[in-house]
C-alpha positions as CSV (number, residue, x, y, z in Angstrom):
1,X,-2.6,-225.4,150.6
2,X,-6.4,-226.1,151.3
3,X,-7.2,-221.7,151.2
4,X,-5.4,-221.9,147.8
5,X,-7.2,-224.5,146.7
6,X,-10.6,-223.7,147.4
7,X,-10.1,-220.1,146.7
8,X,-8.6,-221.9,143.2
9,X,-12.7,-224.3,143.1
10,X,-14.1,-220.9,144.2
11,X,-12.3,-219.1,141.8
12,X,-12.9,-221.8,139.0
13,X,-16.7,-222.6,139.5
14,X,-17.2,-218.7,138.7
15,X,-15.0,-219.1,135.7
16,X,-18.1,-221.9,134.3
17,X,-21.3,-220.5,135.8
18,X,-19.7,-217.2,133.6
19,X,-19.1,-219.4,130.3
20,X,-22.6,-219.7,130.6
21,X,-24.1,-216.9,130.8
22,X,-22.7,-216.2,127.2
23,X,-24.6,-216.2,123.7
24,X,-25.2,-219.3,122.4
25,X,-22.2,-219.2,119.7
26,X,-20.0,-217.5,122.4
27,X,-20.2,-220.6,124.9
28,X,-20.3,-223.1,122.1
29,X,-17.1,-221.2,121.0
30,X,-15.7,-221.2,124.7
31,X,-16.0,-224.3,125.5
32,X,-14.2,-225.5,123.0
33,X,-11.4,-223.6,123.1
34,X,-11.5,-224.4,127.1
35,X,-11.4,-228.6,125.9
36,X,-8.7,-228.0,123.6
37,X,-6.5,-225.6,125.8
38,X,-6.7,-227.6,128.9
39,X,-4.2,-230.4,126.4
40,X,-1.4,-227.7,126.3
41,X,-2.3,-226.6,130.3
42,X,0.6,-226.8,133.1
43,X,-0.9,-224.8,136.2
44,X,-3.0,-221.9,136.9
45,X,-1.9,-219.8,134.5
46,X,-4.2,-221.9,132.3
47,X,-7.1,-220.2,133.6
48,X,-5.8,-216.6,134.0
49,X,-5.3,-217.3,130.1
50,X,-9.0,-218.5,129.8
51,X,-10.5,-216.0,132.0
52,X,-8.6,-213.4,128.9
53,X,-10.6,-215.4,126.1
54,X,-13.5,-214.7,128.3
55,X,-13.3,-211.4,129.0
56,X,-13.0,-211.2,125.2
57,X,-15.9,-213.3,124.3
58,X,-18.2,-211.4,127.0
59,X,-17.5,-207.7,125.6
60,X,-17.7,-208.3,122.1
61,X,-20.6,-210.1,122.7
62,X,-22.1,-207.3,124.3
63,X,-20.9,-204.6,121.0
64,X,-22.7,-207.0,119.3
65,X,-20.1,-208.2,117.4
66,X,-21.0,-211.8,115.6
67,X,-18.5,-215.1,117.0
68,X,-16.6,-215.1,114.0
69,X,-15.6,-211.3,113.8
70,X,-13.5,-212.6,117.0
71,X,-12.1,-215.7,116.1
72,X,-12.0,-215.8,112.8
73,X,-11.8,-218.4,110.1
74,X,-10.1,-220.6,111.9
75,X,-10.8,-221.5,115.9
76,X,-7.9,-223.5,116.4
77,X,-5.5,-220.6,115.3
78,X,-7.1,-217.9,117.4
79,X,-6.6,-220.9,120.2
80,X,-2.7,-221.3,119.1
81,X,-2.3,-218.0,118.7
82,X,-3.3,-217.3,123.0
83,X,-0.9,-219.6,123.5
84,X,1.3,-218.9,121.4
85,X,1.3,-215.2,123.8
86,X,1.7,-217.7,127.2
87,X,3.7,-220.5,126.0
88,X,5.3,-220.7,130.6
89,X,1.8,-222.2,131.0
90,X,2.2,-224.9,128.5
91,X,3.3,-228.4,129.0
92,X,5.4,-227.8,125.3
93,X,7.3,-225.3,126.9
94,X,8.4,-227.2,129.6
95,X,9.1,-230.4,127.0
96,X,11.3,-227.6,124.6
97,X,13.3,-226.5,127.7
98,X,14.1,-230.2,129.2
99,X,15.1,-230.9,125.2
100,X,17.6,-227.8,125.1
101,X,18.7,-228.5,128.4
102,X,20.0,-232.2,127.6
103,X,22.8,-230.8,125.6
104,X,25.5,-228.8,127.6
């Protein structure tokens, strides 16, 4: 159990270092998305989702794209679209399932 916790902590540290290496506009957007998404997080899968967004940002920045070219005009809509693709990683999905199971 401790090995898993240490591994997750190390993985998170590497993730944060990568975020800090992004160009300033991407870094600001990534931190905002991260802050928003952790409100819905249920488990370690949320870090994987954030790493996917980070990889997209890294690739887009290296291609010379502006962060707005990636997230569009509504960063909340961009983040929500990712959350919708992975509902199993959110608390809301757990609550929805609990509600569904409340009557049989």
